[in-house]
N, C-alpha and C positions, 0 to 999 in steps of 0.2 A: 473249602470255598474262596475261591478268591474272588474277590468284586474289582471290577475295571473302573477307573474314575478320567473325568477331562481329557486329558491330553491321551493318554493310552486307548480310549473309546474312541475320538478322533482319530487315529493313528491308524486302528483296525478297520472303521468304517470307509477311511478314505481309501485305504487297500482294499475294499471289496468292489468301491465303488469304482479306478483303475482297471478290476478285472472285467468287472462290467460290461466296460466302455470299450474296455480293446477285443472282450468275444464279438457283444454287437458290430465291430468295425468289420471285426473277421468276418463274420456271417455275413452281411452287407457287401463285401467286396468276392466271396463266393457267389451271391447271389447273382452278382452283375458280371460272373463269368457266364451264368444262364439265360440269365432274362436280358430285354434290350438293354442293354446299356443307360438311351436317352428316357427311360420311365423312370430311372431315377432324378433326372432335372425337375421334371414336376413332381414326385412323388417321395415318401420318408417311407421307409420301415418302421412301422409301431411296434410288430412283434414277429415271432421267429415260433410255431410249434413244428416236433418231429413227433411222430408218432410212430404205433409200429409199421402200420400200413398208409399212412399222408405222412405231406408236409404243407403244414398253412404258412402263408404268408399275408401279412397284413400291410395294406398300405394307407394313408392319409394323401391326402393331395398338398403340398406345400402351398402356403398362404404367400400365394404370389398373384398379383392382381392381372386378371385378361389382359390383353396390350388394348381390347375393343375400348378397354376404358380405363386406360390411365389417366384421362385428363379428371376423373368423376372420383366424387369422395366416396370411398368404398366402406364398408362393414362387417367382417365377419361376420356370416352369422351360422355357423357350422358345416355338418356335410348332410347329404344325401344319404339316403339308406344303403348302406354297404351291401354289394353287387359281391358273388361268388361265381370267378372264373377255373375251371379246370383245364391244367394248363399239364406239356405234357409229364409225364413223371420224370422222376429221380433213380436211379437204383431201386427200382423194380416198386415207389413208392410214387402212389396218386401227389399229385402236385395243384393244391389251393389257392388261386392268389385271391383275398379279401379288399376288395378298395373300397375308399372312403372319396370321392368327390366333393369338393367344396363348396359352397355356398354365401354369396357377396350381396349385400342391400345397397344400390346405386341411394344416395341418401338423397338426392335430387328429385329422382320419380318415386324411393321408394320399390322400383322394381327388384326380385330376384335373381340375380344372374350365373352362371356359371359358364365356366371357360367353354369355348366353341373348338372341337377337336377339327373341324374343317378347316379352322383358320389356321391351326397350327403350323400347317407348313408352306401356307403363304407367307411368304417374309419370314421366315427362319431358315434356319439351317436345316429342320428336317423333314422328311422325302414324307411324299403322298403314304408311300405304303404305310411309311411310323404311326402318320396322325391314322391310317387306316386301323390301323392294329389296334393306335389308345380308341379306336371311335367304336367296333367293333365290343372293346371288351367294357366300355366305361355306356354306349349307347349314344 
């Protein structure tokens, strides 16, 4: 049995990490072909599970402050409870999107706020239909 030391271990680990990063990037690019591309502006994929009968895509909202609170000091306070939405099937597999929306604490008022998906379409390049899609997805 040969034990790997120092540089040898780091080289193997680095190779595995590069492979994992490349695989994640390929998965994201493929998903961008079948899901609304704007979704990736506000959410990042945290996991992808492909099973015999289904595909599960896990999203977390990015830590981007809501525009209504840009002048406020906000602290990220984690996420709301995960919401699961069934999307169109891919290759005869059911597709489930597992989405977690972010919460922020407004330091001055101690109010907990989230992004208002109605206002996303106003003043941005996103269409009302995309905002309606997100609102339907996330409530």
